[in-house]
Backbone of each chain as nested JSON, in Angstrom:
{
  "chains": [
    {"id": "A", "residues": [
      {"number": 1, "name": "MET", "atoms": {"N": [177.102, 78.365, 49.763], "CA": [175.65, 78.603, 49.697], "C": [175.411, 80.055, 49.278]}},
      {"number": 2, "name": "THR", "atoms": {"N": [175.082, 80.249, 48.0], "CA": [174.706, 81.607, 47.607], "C": [173.342, 81.543, 46.933]}},
      {"number": 3, "name": "SER", "atoms": {"N": [172.539, 82.499, 47.285], "CA": [171.202, 82.557, 46.722], "C": [170.819, 84.023, 46.659]}},
      {"number": 4, "name": "HIS", "atoms": {"N": [169.978, 84.401, 45.737], "CA": [169.662, 85.818, 45.564], "C": [168.164, 86.013, 45.42]}},
      {"number": 5, "name": "ASN", "atoms": {"N": [167.623, 87.055, 46.069], "CA": [166.198, 87.358, 45.981], "C": [165.969, 88.222, 44.74]}},
      {"number": 6, "name": "VAL", "atoms": {"N": [165.459, 87.642, 43.678], "CA": [165.267, 88.345, 42.406], "C": [164.272, 89.495, 42.554]}},
      {"number": 7, "name": "MET", "atoms": {"N": [163.41, 89.385, 43.565], "CA": [162.47, 90.488, 43.828], "C": [163.245, 91.795, 44.08]}},
      {"number": 8, "name": "GLU", "atoms": {"N": [164.427, 91.712, 44.678], "CA": [165.242, 92.915, 44.921], "C": [165.512, 93.647, 43.606]}},
      {"number": 9, "name": "ASP", "atoms": {"N": [165.871, 92.891, 42.565], "CA": [166.217, 93.513, 41.276], "C": [164.997, 94.186, 40.654]}},
      {"number": 10, "name": "VAL", "atoms": {"N": [163.868, 93.495, 40.706], "CA": [162.651, 94.01, 40.068], "C": [162.19, 95.3, 40.769]}},
      {"number": 11, "name": "VAL", "atoms": {"N": [162.21, 95.29, 42.104], "CA": [161.78, 96.477, 42.854], "C": [162.782, 97.617, 42.636]}},
      {"number": 12, "name": "TYR", "atoms": {"N": [164.066, 97.269, 42.65], "CA": [165.12, 98.282, 42.443], "C": [164.938, 98.96, 41.093]}},
      {"number": 13, "name": "GLU", "atoms": {"N": [164.782, 98.158, 40.039], "CA": [164.615, 98.713, 38.684], "C": [163.372, 99.589, 38.599]}},
      {"number": 14, "name": "TYR", "atoms": {"N": [162.313, 99.119, 39.225], "CA": [161.045, 99.862, 39.175], "C": [161.217, 101.228, 39.857]}},
      {"number": 15, "name": "LEU", "atoms": {"N": [161.867, 101.205, 41.036], "CA": [162.08, 102.46, 41.77], "C": [162.988, 103.394, 40.978]}},
      {"number": 16, "name": "GLU", "atoms": {"N": [164.027, 102.891, 40.376], "CA": [164.936, 103.739, 39.609], "C": [164.174, 104.419, 38.467]}},
      {"number": 17, "name": "LYS", "atoms": {"N": [163.244, 103.691, 37.882], "CA": [162.532, 104.189, 36.696], "C": [161.39, 105.145, 37.066]}},
      {"number": 18, "name": "HIS", "atoms": {"N": [160.682, 104.796, 38.175], "CA": [159.418, 105.515, 38.441], "C": [159.432, 106.356, 39.715]}},
      {"number": 19, "name": "TRP", "atoms": {"N": [160.623, 106.501, 40.333], "CA": [160.674, 107.15, 41.646], "C": [159.983, 108.517, 41.621]}},
      {"number": 20, "name": "ARG", "atoms": {"N": [160.217, 109.258, 40.521], "CA": [159.649, 110.617, 40.428], "C": [158.131, 110.591, 40.314]}},
      {"number": 21, "name": "ASP", "atoms": {"N": [157.559, 109.46, 39.874], "CA": [156.099, 109.382, 39.704], "C": [155.407, 108.872, 40.965]}},
      {"number": 22, "name": "ILE", "atoms": {"N": [156.163, 108.381, 41.907], "CA": [155.576, 107.77, 43.108], "C": [155.188, 108.866, 44.107]}},
      {"number": 23, "name": "PRO", "atoms": {"N": [153.947, 108.837, 44.579], "CA": [153.462, 109.884, 45.499], "C": [154.115, 109.752, 46.877]}},
      {"number": 24, "name": "VAL", "atoms": {"N": [155.208, 110.456, 47.081], "CA": [155.887, 110.4, 48.385], "C": [156.248, 111.831, 48.769]}},
      {"number": 25, "name": "ALA", "atoms": {"N": [156.221, 112.122, 50.076], "CA": [156.405, 113.513, 50.554], "C": [157.803, 114.04, 50.237]}},
      {"number": 26, "name": "CYS", "atoms": {"N": [158.779, 113.164, 50.266], "CA": [160.164, 113.599, 50.067], "C": [160.863, 112.602, 49.146]}},
      {"number": 27, "name": "HIS", "atoms": {"N": [161.62, 113.11, 48.176], "CA": [162.282, 112.224, 47.214], "C": [163.781, 112.071, 47.501]}},
      {"number": 28, "name": "CYS", "atoms": {"N": [164.189, 112.253, 48.78], "CA": [165.62, 112.125, 49.104], "C": [166.049, 110.653, 49.064]}},
      {"number": 29, "name": "ASP", "atoms": {"N": [167.358, 110.412, 49.067], "CA": [167.873, 109.038, 48.962], "C": [167.454, 108.18, 50.155]}},
      {"number": 30, "name": "GLN", "atoms": {"N": [167.408, 108.78, 51.354], "CA": [167.039, 108.008, 52.535], "C": [165.591, 107.505, 52.404]}},
      {"number": 31, "name": "CYS", "atoms": {"N": [164.714, 108.397, 51.944], "CA": [163.303, 107.998, 51.791], "C": [163.176, 106.936, 50.705]}},
      {"number": 32, "name": "LYS", "atoms": {"N": [163.973, 107.072, 49.653], "CA": [163.94, 106.094, 48.557], "C": [164.382, 104.713, 49.091]}},
      {"number": 33, "name": "THR", "atoms": {"N": [165.461, 104.698, 49.871], "CA": [165.967, 103.428, 50.428], "C": [164.973, 102.842, 51.421]}},
      {"number": 34, "name": "ASP", "atoms": {"N": [164.314, 103.696, 52.163], "CA": [163.316, 103.2, 53.128], "C": [162.097, 102.619, 52.409]}},
      {"number": 35, "name": "VAL", "atoms": {"N": [161.679, 103.245, 51.299], "CA": [160.555, 102.697, 50.516], "C": [160.972, 101.342, 49.938]}},
      {"number": 36, "name": "TYR", "atoms": {"N": [162.205, 101.271, 49.482], "CA": [162.767, 100.025, 48.925], "C": [162.751, 98.917, 49.995]}},
      {"number": 37, "name": "THR", "atoms": {"N": [163.268, 99.226, 51.177], "CA": [163.365, 98.244, 52.27], "C": [161.981, 97.802, 52.736]}},
      {"number": 38, "name": "LEU", "atoms": {"N": [161.116, 98.783, 52.957], "CA": [159.76, 98.48, 53.456], "C": [158.996, 97.625, 52.436]}},
      {"number": 39, "name": "SER", "atoms": {"N": [159.195, 97.946, 51.163], "CA": [158.502, 97.18, 50.118], "C": [158.993, 95.736, 50.09]}},
      {"number": 40, "name": "LEU", "atoms": {"N": [160.287, 95.552, 50.168], "CA": [160.829, 94.182, 50.15], "C": [160.325, 93.375, 51.343]}},
      {"number": 41, "name": "ASN", "atoms": {"N": [160.06, 94.048, 52.461], "CA": [159.541, 93.342, 53.636], "C": [158.073, 92.972, 53.489]}},
      {"number": 42, "name": "HIS", "atoms": {"N": [157.432, 93.528, 52.462], "CA": [156.0, 93.22, 52.262], "C": [155.743, 92.528, 50.933]}},
      {"number": 43, "name": "LEU", "atoms": {"N": [156.811, 92.05, 50.281], "CA": [156.653, 91.313, 49.041], "C": [157.23, 89.91, 49.21]}},
      {"number": 44, "name": "THR", "atoms": {"N": [156.527, 88.905, 48.69], "CA": [157.001, 87.535, 48.81], "C": [158.369, 87.402, 48.145]}},
      {"number": 45, "name": "PRO", "atoms": {"N": [159.356, 86.888, 48.899], "CA": [160.685, 86.756, 48.292], "C": [160.69, 85.705, 47.18]}},
      {"number": 46, "name": "TYR", "atoms": {"N": [161.652, 85.889, 46.277], "CA": [161.76, 84.932, 45.157], "C": [163.251, 84.639, 44.967]}},
      {"number": 47, "name": "TYR", "atoms": {"N": [163.773, 83.778, 45.84], "CA": [165.2, 83.448, 45.796], "C": [165.489, 82.416, 44.69]}},
      {"number": 48, "name": "ALA", "atoms": {"N": [166.627, 82.582, 44.069], "CA": [167.086, 81.611, 43.066], "C": [168.589, 81.438, 43.25]}},
      {"number": 49, "name": "ASN", "atoms": {"N": [169.09, 80.212, 42.957], "CA": [170.535, 79.993, 43.139], "C": [171.208, 79.502, 41.855]}},
      {"number": 50, "name": "THR", "atoms": {"N": [170.47, 79.638, 40.735], "CA": [171.102, 79.341, 39.434], "C": [170.72, 80.446, 38.456]}},
      {"number": 51, "name": "VAL", "atoms": {"N": [171.463, 80.566, 37.361], "CA": [171.166, 81.595, 36.344], "C": [169.779, 81.341, 35.749]}},
      {"number": 52, "name": "SER", "atoms": {"N": [169.517, 80.1, 35.417], "CA": [168.209, 79.788, 34.803], "C": [167.083, 80.031, 35.808]}},
      {"number": 53, "name": "GLY", "atoms": {"N": [167.358, 79.709, 37.084], "CA": [166.347, 79.952, 38.13], "C": [166.052, 81.433, 38.263]}},
      {"number": 54, "name": "ALA", "atoms": {"N": [167.088, 82.251, 38.165], "CA": [166.913, 83.699, 38.291], "C": [166.148, 84.247, 37.08]}},
      {"number": 55, "name": "MET", "atoms": {"N": [166.437, 83.721, 35.91], "CA": [165.724, 84.181, 34.706], "C": [164.249, 83.809, 34.786]}},
      {"number": 56, "name": "TYR", "atoms": {"N": [163.988, 82.602, 35.252], "CA": [162.608, 82.126, 35.418], "C": [161.875, 83.026, 36.413]}},
      {"number": 57, "name": "ALA", "atoms": {"N": [162.563, 83.346, 37.512], "CA": [161.957, 84.197, 38.556], "C": [161.651, 85.584, 37.992]}},
      {"number": 58, "name": "LYS", "atoms": {"N": [162.616, 86.126, 37.241], "CA": [162.444, 87.482, 36.688], "C": [161.219, 87.523, 35.778]}},
      {"number": 59, "name": "ALA", "atoms": {"N": [161.096, 86.517, 34.93], "CA": [159.951, 86.464, 34.01], "C": [158.65, 86.387, 34.794]}},
      {"number": 60, "name": "ASP", "atoms": {"N": [158.683, 85.585, 35.861], "CA": [157.5, 85.402, 36.702], "C": [157.091, 86.713, 37.374]}},
      {"number": 61, "name": "LEU", "atoms": {"N": [158.088, 87.547, 37.674], "CA": [157.821, 88.797, 38.401], "C": [157.517, 89.965, 37.461]}},
      {"number": 62, "name": "MET", "atoms": {"N": [157.554, 89.687, 36.155], "CA": [157.29, 90.77, 35.19], "C": [155.89, 90.658, 34.588]}},
      {"number": 63, "name": "THR", "atoms": {"N": [155.094, 89.737, 35.093], "CA": [153.725, 89.624, 34.572], "C": [152.937, 90.855, 34.996]}},
      {"number": 64, "name": "VAL", "atoms": {"N": [151.835, 91.093, 34.312], "CA": [151.003, 92.263, 34.622], "C": [150.548, 92.204, 36.086]}},
      {"number": 65, "name": "GLN", "atoms": {"N": [150.143, 90.991, 36.521], "CA": [149.652, 90.819, 37.892], "C": [150.759, 91.121, 38.913]}},
      {"number": 66, "name": "SER", "atoms": {"N": [151.938, 90.586, 38.676], "CA": [153.049, 90.808, 39.615], "C": [153.4, 92.287, 39.682]}},
      {"number": 67, "name": "ARG", "atoms": {"N": [153.471, 92.924, 38.537], "CA": [153.844, 94.344, 38.506], "C": [152.795, 95.196, 39.218]}},
      {"number": 68, "name": "ALA", "atoms": {"N": [151.523, 94.84, 39.03], "CA": [150.454, 95.593, 39.708], "C": [150.592, 95.429, 41.216]}},
      {"number": 69, "name": "ASN", "atoms": {"N": [150.921, 94.216, 41.627], "CA": [151.068, 93.936, 43.059], "C": [152.256, 94.713, 43.633]}},
      {"number": 70, "name": "ILE", "atoms": {"N": [153.361, 94.746, 42.897], "CA": [154.564, 95.467, 43.342], "C": [154.26, 96.963, 43.435]}},
      {"number": 71, "name": "LEU", "atoms": {"N": [153.576, 97.485, 42.438], "CA": [153.239, 98.919, 42.445], "C": [152.358, 99.254, 43.655]}},
      {"number": 72, "name": "ALA", "atoms": {"N": [151.419, 98.367, 43.96], "CA": [150.527, 98.602, 45.112], "C": [151.342, 98.649, 46.412]}},
      {"number": 73, "name": "VAL", "atoms": {"N": [152.293, 97.722, 46.535], "CA": [153.108, 97.674, 47.761], "C": [154.012, 98.906, 47.84]}},
      {"number": 74, "name": "LEU", "atoms": {"N": [154.566, 99.315, 46.688], "CA": [155.421, 100.513, 46.659], "C": [154.632, 101.744, 47.088]}},
      {"number": 75, "name": "THR", "atoms": {"N": [153.402, 101.842, 46.609], "CA": [152.574, 103.008, 46.928], "C": [152.266, 103.048, 48.428]}},
      {"number": 76, "name": "THR", "atoms": {"N": [151.957, 101.889, 48.991], "CA": [151.677, 101.815, 50.438], "C": [152.937, 102.163, 51.243]}},
      {"number": 77, "name": "SER", "atoms": {"N": [154.07, 101.641, 50.809], "CA": [155.333, 101.935, 51.514], "C": [155.645, 103.429, 51.437]}},
      {"number": 78, "name": "ALA", "atoms": {"N": [155.385, 104.014, 50.282], "CA": [155.665, 105.452, 50.103], "C": [154.808, 106.274, 51.067]}},
      {"number": 79, "name": "LYS", "atoms": {"N": [153.57, 105.842, 51.26], "CA": [152.666, 106.545, 52.191], "C": [153.222, 106.463, 53.614]}},
      {"number": 80, "name": "THR", "atoms": {"N": [153.658, 105.254, 54.005], "CA": [154.188, 105.05, 55.364], "C": [155.446, 105.885, 55.579]}},
      {"number": 81, "name": "VAL", "atoms": {"N": [156.344, 105.857, 54.588], "CA": [157.605, 106.61, 54.725], "C": [157.31, 108.112, 54.746]}},
      {"number": 82, "name": "SER", "atoms": {"N": [156.31, 108.544, 53.988], "CA": [155.941, 109.964, 53.985], "C": [155.501, 110.391, 55.383]}},
      {"number": 83, "name": "GLN", "atoms": {"N": [154.801, 109.503, 56.075], "CA": [154.295, 109.841, 57.425], "C": [155.383, 109.691, 58.492]}},
      {"number": 84, "name": "HIS", "atoms": {"N": [156.325, 108.765, 58.234], "CA": [157.368, 108.514, 59.249], "C": [158.754, 108.534, 58.601]}},
      {"number": 85, "name": "PRO", "atoms": {"N": [159.183, 109.707, 58.09], "CA": [160.5, 109.746, 57.436], "C": [161.642, 109.537, 58.418]}},
      {"number": 86, "name": "HIS", "atoms": {"N": [162.661, 108.794, 57.98], "CA": [163.844, 108.596, 58.836], "C": [164.84, 109.731, 58.643]}},
      {"number": 87, "name": "HIS", "atoms": {"N": [164.708, 110.455, 57.51], "CA": [165.747, 111.453, 57.213], "C": [165.744, 112.528, 58.3]}},
      {"number": 88, "name": "ALA", "atoms": {"N": [164.649, 112.61, 59.039], "CA": [164.583, 113.628, 60.102], "C": [165.644, 113.337, 61.15]}},
      {"number": 89, "name": "ASN", "atoms": {"N": [166.049, 112.033, 61.313], "CA": [167.014, 111.661, 62.369], "C": [168.432, 111.956, 61.942]}},
      {"number": 90, "name": "ASN", "atoms": {"N": [168.673, 112.165, 60.633], "CA": [170.109, 112.32, 60.185], "C": [170.629, 113.69, 60.585]}}
    ]},
    {"id": "B", "residues": [
      {"number": 1, "name": "MET", "atoms": {"N": [170.704, 102.789, 46.915], "CA": [169.695, 101.989, 47.631], "C": [170.289, 100.635, 47.976]}},
      {"number": 2, "name": "THR", "atoms": {"N": [170.696, 100.441, 49.213], "CA": [171.141, 99.104, 49.598], "C": [170.339, 98.658, 50.816]}},
      {"number": 3, "name": "SER", "atoms": {"N": [169.954, 97.423, 50.77], "CA": [169.169, 96.871, 51.86], "C": [169.497, 95.387, 51.921]}},
      {"number": 4, "name": "HIS", "atoms": {"N": [169.409, 94.809, 53.101], "CA": [169.834, 93.41, 53.237], "C": [168.798, 92.624, 54.031]}},
      {"number": 5, "name": "ASN", "atoms": {"N": [168.52, 91.393, 53.583], "CA": [167.563, 90.54, 54.271], "C": [168.308, 89.793, 55.391]}},
      {"number": 6, "name": "VAL", "atoms": {"N": [168.14, 90.225, 56.616], "CA": [168.855, 89.643, 57.762], "C": [168.479, 88.171, 57.954]}},
      {"number": 7, "name": "MET", "atoms": {"N": [167.306, 87.793, 57.481], "CA": [166.907, 86.379, 57.552], "C": [167.938, 85.495, 56.84]}},
      {"number": 8, "name": "GLU", "atoms": {"N": [168.562, 86.013, 55.776], "CA": [169.59, 85.237, 55.061], "C": [170.705, 84.828, 56.034]}},
      {"number": 9, "name": "ASP", "atoms": {"N": [171.142, 85.773, 56.865], "CA": [172.264, 85.488, 57.788], "C": [171.875, 84.432, 58.816]}},
      {"number": 10, "name": "VAL", "atoms": {"N": [170.661, 84.599, 59.358], "CA": [170.216, 83.686, 60.417], "C": [170.069, 82.262, 59.874]}},
      {"number": 11, "name": "VAL", "atoms": {"N": [169.476, 82.134, 58.68], "CA": [169.293, 80.794, 58.091], "C": [170.654, 80.21, 57.706]}},
      {"number": 12, "name": "TYR", "atoms": {"N": [171.522, 81.049, 57.157], "CA": [172.868, 80.595, 56.757], "C": [173.616, 80.043, 57.972]}},
      {"number": 13, "name": "GLU", "atoms": {"N": [173.63, 80.827, 59.041], "CA": [174.35, 80.396, 60.259], "C": [173.779, 79.096, 60.797]}},
      {"number": 14, "name": "TYR", "atoms": {"N": [172.448, 79.013, 60.786], "CA": [171.796, 77.81, 61.319], "C": [172.183, 76.59, 60.485]}},
      {"number": 15, "name": "LEU", "atoms": {"N": [172.16, 76.749, 59.158], "CA": [172.513, 75.623, 58.287], "C": [173.977, 75.216, 58.47]}},
      {"number": 16, "name": "GLU", "atoms": {"N": [174.862, 76.22, 58.59], "CA": [176.286, 75.905, 58.765], "C": [176.49, 75.089, 60.059]}},
      {"number": 17, "name": "LYS", "atoms": {"N": [175.7, 75.437, 61.068], "CA": [175.886, 74.811, 62.387], "C": [175.204, 73.429, 62.472]}},
      {"number": 18, "name": "HIS", "atoms": {"N": [174.004, 73.324, 61.864], "CA": [173.188, 72.122, 62.113], "C": [172.971, 71.239, 60.883]}},
      {"number": 19, "name": "TRP", "atoms": {"N": [173.693, 71.528, 59.778], "CA": [173.423, 70.814, 58.527], "C": [173.475, 69.291, 58.733]}},
      {"number": 20, "name": "ARG", "atoms": {"N": [174.459, 68.834, 59.494], "CA": [174.61, 67.379, 59.693], "C": [173.429, 66.793, 60.48]}},
      {"number": 21, "name": "ASP", "atoms": {"N": [172.724, 67.61, 61.277], "CA": [171.614, 67.085, 62.1], "C": [170.283, 67.127, 61.348]}},
      {"number": 22, "name": "ILE", "atoms": {"N": [170.27, 67.8, 60.211], "CA": [168.995, 67.98, 59.488], "C": [168.692, 66.714, 58.669]}},
      {"number": 23, "name": "PRO", "atoms": {"N": [167.477, 66.179, 58.815], "CA": [167.119, 64.929, 58.098], "C": [166.956, 65.194, 56.596]}},
      {"number": 24, "name": "VAL", "atoms": {"N": [168.016, 64.976, 55.84], "CA": [167.937, 65.171, 54.382], "C": [168.637, 63.98, 53.728]}},
      {"number": 25, "name": "ALA", "atoms": {"N": [168.156, 63.581, 52.56], "CA": [168.657, 62.353, 51.913], "C": [170.127, 62.497, 51.499]}},
      {"number": 26, "name": "CYS", "atoms": {"N": [170.512, 63.702, 51.131], "CA": [171.879, 63.911, 50.622], "C": [172.425, 65.21, 51.219]}},
      {"number": 27, "name": "HIS", "atoms": {"N": [173.663, 65.158, 51.673], "CA": [174.259, 66.339, 52.329], "C": [175.248, 67.068, 51.418]}},
      {"number": 28, "name": "CYS", "atoms": {"N": [175.061, 66.935, 50.075], "CA": [176.004, 67.605, 49.157], "C": [175.736, 69.113, 49.154]}},
      {"number": 29, "name": "ASP", "atoms": {"N": [176.676, 69.887, 48.584], "CA": [176.562, 71.354, 48.588], "C": [175.321, 71.824, 47.822]}},
      {"number": 30, "name": "GLN", "atoms": {"N": [175.005, 71.147, 46.719], "CA": [173.848, 71.551, 45.909], "C": [172.562, 71.419, 46.741]}},
      {"number": 31, "name": "CYS", "atoms": {"N": [172.452, 70.294, 47.447], "CA": [171.239, 70.092, 48.257], "C": [171.188, 71.112, 49.398]}},
      {"number": 32, "name": "LYS", "atoms": {"N": [172.339, 71.425, 49.952], "CA": [172.394, 72.403, 51.048], "C": [171.936, 73.776, 50.53]}},
      {"number": 33, "name": "THR", "atoms": {"N": [172.438, 74.158, 49.34], "CA": [172.064, 75.45, 48.749], "C": [170.585, 75.468, 48.382]}},
      {"number": 34, "name": "ASP", "atoms": {"N": [170.074, 74.334, 47.929], "CA": [168.649, 74.27, 47.574], "C": [167.77, 74.36, 48.822]}},
      {"number": 35, "name": "VAL", "atoms": {"N": [168.208, 73.754, 49.936], "CA": [167.451, 73.859, 51.192], "C": [167.472, 75.326, 51.662]}},
      {"number": 36, "name": "TYR", "atoms": {"N": [168.624, 75.944, 51.513], "CA": [168.798, 77.356, 51.892], "C": [167.848, 78.237, 51.065]}},
      {"number": 37, "name": "THR", "atoms": {"N": [167.844, 78.05, 49.751], "CA": [167.014, 78.855, 48.846], "C": [165.532, 78.63, 49.105]}},
      {"number": 38, "name": "LEU", "atoms": {"N": [165.148, 77.357, 49.197], "CA": [163.736, 77.013, 49.409], "C": [163.24, 77.577, 50.746]}},
      {"number": 39, "name": "SER", "atoms": {"N": [164.094, 77.509, 51.74], "CA": [163.706, 78.022, 53.071], "C": [163.5, 79.534, 53.033]}},
      {"number": 40, "name": "LEU", "atoms": {"N": [164.412, 80.238, 52.386], "CA": [164.287, 81.705, 52.298], "C": [163.003, 82.1, 51.563]}},
      {"number": 41, "name": "ASN", "atoms": {"N": [162.582, 81.246, 50.622], "CA": [161.34, 81.545, 49.887], "C": [160.089, 81.284, 50.717]}},
      {"number": 42, "name": "HIS", "atoms": {"N": [160.283, 80.634, 51.867], "CA": [159.124, 80.325, 52.719], "C": [159.231, 80.977, 54.1]}},
      {"number": 43, "name": "LEU", "atoms": {"N": [160.164, 81.933, 54.223], "CA": [160.299, 82.663, 55.488], "C": [160.094, 84.149, 55.223]}},
      {"number": 44, "name": "THR", "atoms": {"N": [159.36, 84.815, 56.092], "CA": [159.1, 86.245, 55.921], "C": [160.42, 87.006, 55.903]}},
      {"number": 45, "name": "PRO", "atoms": {"N": [160.648, 87.806, 54.844], "CA": [161.911, 88.545, 54.783], "C": [161.984, 89.61, 55.874]}},
      {"number": 46, "name": "TYR", "atoms": {"N": [163.221, 89.94, 56.247], "CA": [163.421, 90.968, 57.289], "C": [164.561, 91.869, 56.8]}},
      {"number": 47, "name": "TYR", "atoms": {"N": [164.215, 92.772, 55.875], "CA": [165.221, 93.679, 55.309], "C": [165.516, 94.831, 56.262]}},
      {"number": 48, "name": "ALA", "atoms": {"N": [166.773, 95.23, 56.28], "CA": [167.174, 96.404, 57.07], "C": [168.207, 97.169, 56.24]}},
      {"number": 49, "name": "ASN", "atoms": {"N": [168.231, 98.519, 56.405], "CA": [169.203, 99.296, 55.618], "C": [170.111, 100.145, 56.502]}},
      {"number": 50, "name": "THR", "atoms": {"N": [170.089, 99.853, 57.802], "CA": [171.041, 100.516, 58.699], "C": [171.649, 99.454, 59.626]}},
      {"number": 51, "name": "VAL", "atoms": {"N": [172.794, 99.782, 60.25], "CA": [173.445, 98.833, 61.159], "C": [172.521, 98.539, 62.343]}},
      {"number": 52, "name": "SER", "atoms": {"N": [171.935, 99.602, 62.895], "CA": [171.053, 99.396, 64.061], "C": [169.811, 98.601, 63.65]}},
      {"number": 53, "name": "GLY", "atoms": {"N": [169.315, 98.871, 62.431], "CA": [168.149, 98.123, 61.94], "C": [168.466, 96.648, 61.8]}},
      {"number": 54, "name": "ALA", "atoms": {"N": [169.672, 96.358, 61.32], "CA": [170.077, 94.96, 61.142], "C": [170.245, 94.275, 62.5]}},
      {"number": 55, "name": "MET", "atoms": {"N": [170.785, 95.0, 63.464], "CA": [170.974, 94.41, 64.802], "C": [169.614, 94.105, 65.441]}},
      {"number": 56, "name": "TYR", "atoms": {"N": [168.69, 95.064, 65.273], "CA": [167.329, 94.886, 65.805], "C": [166.68, 93.658, 65.157]}},
      {"number": 57, "name": "ALA", "atoms": {"N": [166.861, 93.541, 63.827], "CA": [166.264, 92.416, 63.096], "C": [166.859, 91.096, 63.58]}},
      {"number": 58, "name": "LYS", "atoms": {"N": [168.179, 91.092, 63.751], "CA": [168.855, 89.85, 64.179], "C": [168.325, 89.406, 65.535]}},
      {"number": 59, "name": "ALA", "atoms": {"N": [168.187, 90.352, 66.458], "CA": [167.69, 90.005, 67.802], "C": [166.275, 89.446, 67.699]}},
      {"number": 60, "name": "ASP", "atoms": {"N": [165.49, 90.075, 66.815], "CA": [164.097, 89.651, 66.636], "C": [164.018, 88.228, 66.091]}},
      {"number": 61, "name": "LEU", "atoms": {"N": [165.013, 87.87, 65.293], "CA": [165.001, 86.551, 64.635], "C": [165.676, 85.471, 65.476]}},
      {"number": 62, "name": "MET", "atoms": {"N": [166.182, 85.892, 66.639], "CA": [166.857, 84.891, 67.484], "C": [165.992, 84.46, 68.663]}},
      {"number": 63, "name": "THR", "atoms": {"N": [164.743, 84.909, 68.689], "CA": [163.87, 84.498, 69.792], "C": [163.571, 83.002, 69.641]}},
      {"number": 64, "name": "VAL", "atoms": {"N": [163.107, 82.403, 70.715], "CA": [162.802, 80.966, 70.693], "C": [161.747, 80.675, 69.616]}},
      {"number": 65, "name": "GLN", "atoms": {"N": [160.737, 81.55, 69.548], "CA": [159.646, 81.355, 68.58], "C": [160.176, 81.441, 67.145]}},
      {"number": 66, "name": "SER", "atoms": {"N": [161.003, 82.443, 66.879], "CA": [161.535, 82.603, 65.517], "C": [162.397, 81.413, 65.137]}},
      {"number": 67, "name": "ARG", "atoms": {"N": [163.25, 80.979, 66.048], "CA": [164.138, 79.86, 65.753], "C": [163.342, 78.574, 65.505]}},
      {"number": 68, "name": "ALA", "atoms": {"N": [162.278, 78.399, 66.285], "CA": [161.447, 77.191, 66.098], "C": [160.796, 77.238, 64.72]}},
      {"number": 69, "name": "ASN", "atoms": {"N": [160.359, 78.429, 64.324], "CA": [159.715, 78.594, 63.025], "C": [160.709, 78.32, 61.894]}},
      {"number": 70, "name": "ILE", "atoms": {"N": [161.934, 78.837, 62.052], "CA": [162.973, 78.636, 61.031], "C": [163.313, 77.15, 60.922]}},
      {"number": 71, "name": "LEU", "atoms": {"N": [163.436, 76.489, 62.061], "CA": [163.77, 75.052, 62.061], "C": [162.671, 74.256, 61.357]}},
      {"number": 72, "name": "ALA", "atoms": {"N": [161.416, 74.645, 61.6], "CA": [160.292, 73.931, 60.96], "C": [160.365, 74.103, 59.441]}},
      {"number": 73, "name": "VAL", "atoms": {"N": [160.663, 75.319, 58.995], "CA": [160.739, 75.577, 57.544], "C": [161.932, 74.828, 56.947]}},
      {"number": 74, "name": "LEU", "atoms": {"N": [163.059, 74.811, 57.651], "CA": [164.243, 74.096, 57.17], "C": [163.945, 72.605, 57.014]}},
      {"number": 75, "name": "THR", "atoms": {"N": [163.229, 72.059, 57.982], "CA": [162.915, 70.616, 57.958], "C": [162.003, 70.294, 56.771]}},
      {"number": 76, "name": "THR", "atoms": {"N": [161.024, 71.159, 56.526], "CA": [160.12, 70.954, 55.384], "C": [160.888, 71.08, 54.071]}},
      {"number": 77, "name": "SER", "atoms": {"N": [161.768, 72.073, 53.989], "CA": [162.564, 72.258, 52.764], "C": [163.461, 71.052, 52.525]}},
      {"number": 78, "name": "ALA", "atoms": {"N": [164.025, 70.526, 53.6], "CA": [164.918, 69.361, 53.485], "C": [164.149, 68.165, 52.933]}},
      {"number": 79, "name": "LYS", "atoms": {"N": [162.913, 68.024, 53.361], "CA": [162.067, 66.912, 52.879], "C": [161.825, 67.076, 51.38]}},
      {"number": 80, "name": "THR", "atoms": {"N": [161.501, 68.296, 50.969], "CA": [161.221, 68.563, 49.546], "C": [162.464, 68.316, 48.69]}},
      {"number": 81, "name": "VAL", "atoms": {"N": [163.598, 68.815, 49.161], "CA": [164.854, 68.646, 48.391], "C": [165.234, 67.166, 48.342]}},
      {"number": 82, "name": "SER", "atoms": {"N": [164.969, 66.448, 49.431], "CA": [165.264, 65.003, 49.447], "C": [164.459, 64.29, 48.363]}},
      {"number": 83, "name": "GLN", "atoms": {"N": [163.225, 64.722, 48.147], "CA": [162.36, 64.064, 47.156], "C": [162.663, 64.544, 45.735]}},
      {"number": 84, "name": "HIS", "atoms": {"N": [163.146, 65.798, 45.641], "CA": [163.392, 66.366, 44.288], "C": [164.785, 66.99, 44.229]}},
      {"number": 85, "name": "PRO", "atoms": {"N": [165.848, 66.169, 44.347], "CA": [167.201, 66.746, 44.341], "C": [167.567, 67.319, 42.974]}},
      {"number": 86, "name": "HIS", "atoms": {"N": [168.266, 68.45, 42.971], "CA": [168.738, 69.03, 41.705], "C": [170.078, 68.444, 41.294]}},
      {"number": 87, "name": "HIS", "atoms": {"N": [170.802, 67.882, 42.295], "CA": [172.161, 67.414, 41.98], "C": [172.095, 66.353, 40.89]}},
      {"number": 88, "name": "ALA", "atoms": {"N": [170.93, 65.717, 40.737], "CA": [170.816, 64.666, 39.702], "C": [171.064, 65.268, 38.329]}},
      {"number": 89, "name": "ASN", "atoms": {"N": [170.744, 66.616, 38.157], "CA": [170.87, 67.236, 36.827], "C": [172.305, 67.62, 36.522]}},
      {"number": 90, "name": "ASN", "atoms": {"N": [173.18, 67.621, 37.54], "CA": [174.567, 68.139, 37.279], "C": [175.383, 67.142, 36.486]}}
    ]}
  ]
}
């Protein structure tokens, strides 16, 4: 039984590309991973267990509406992480 | 950036343990994987990026309420897969 949440790839790629543009208090790796984790917890998962299923999911998640929704969730997560950074505990 | 959906582990373990008891038309691997995938798409993700975070998530997902919710989603997914099996396409 293997299945993969394609939303992980889309959010990961988006963060890699736009991390510097995202309004967050600290751009360290811990904050980046926390924004990634928090965002995935607030985005509907899109699991697929075949190559064609994953391609279909990816296309579905690249629409203007989906991307706007992902950006909104990323921005909210960045705000939360800015207020409650975990890197302070390291 | 690595993060893991702990819900995957809980659903996987449950399916491995109770697959034979789940009312599904066919118990082949494809149907099992499809029930697994469909269920994950209908369960709130619980991503964690630390060991302690994952342990906390696992405990949270093992409550009576969480398990009942997971079982309900698994049963619904099994019904859907029974009506629309993918193994027919193989």
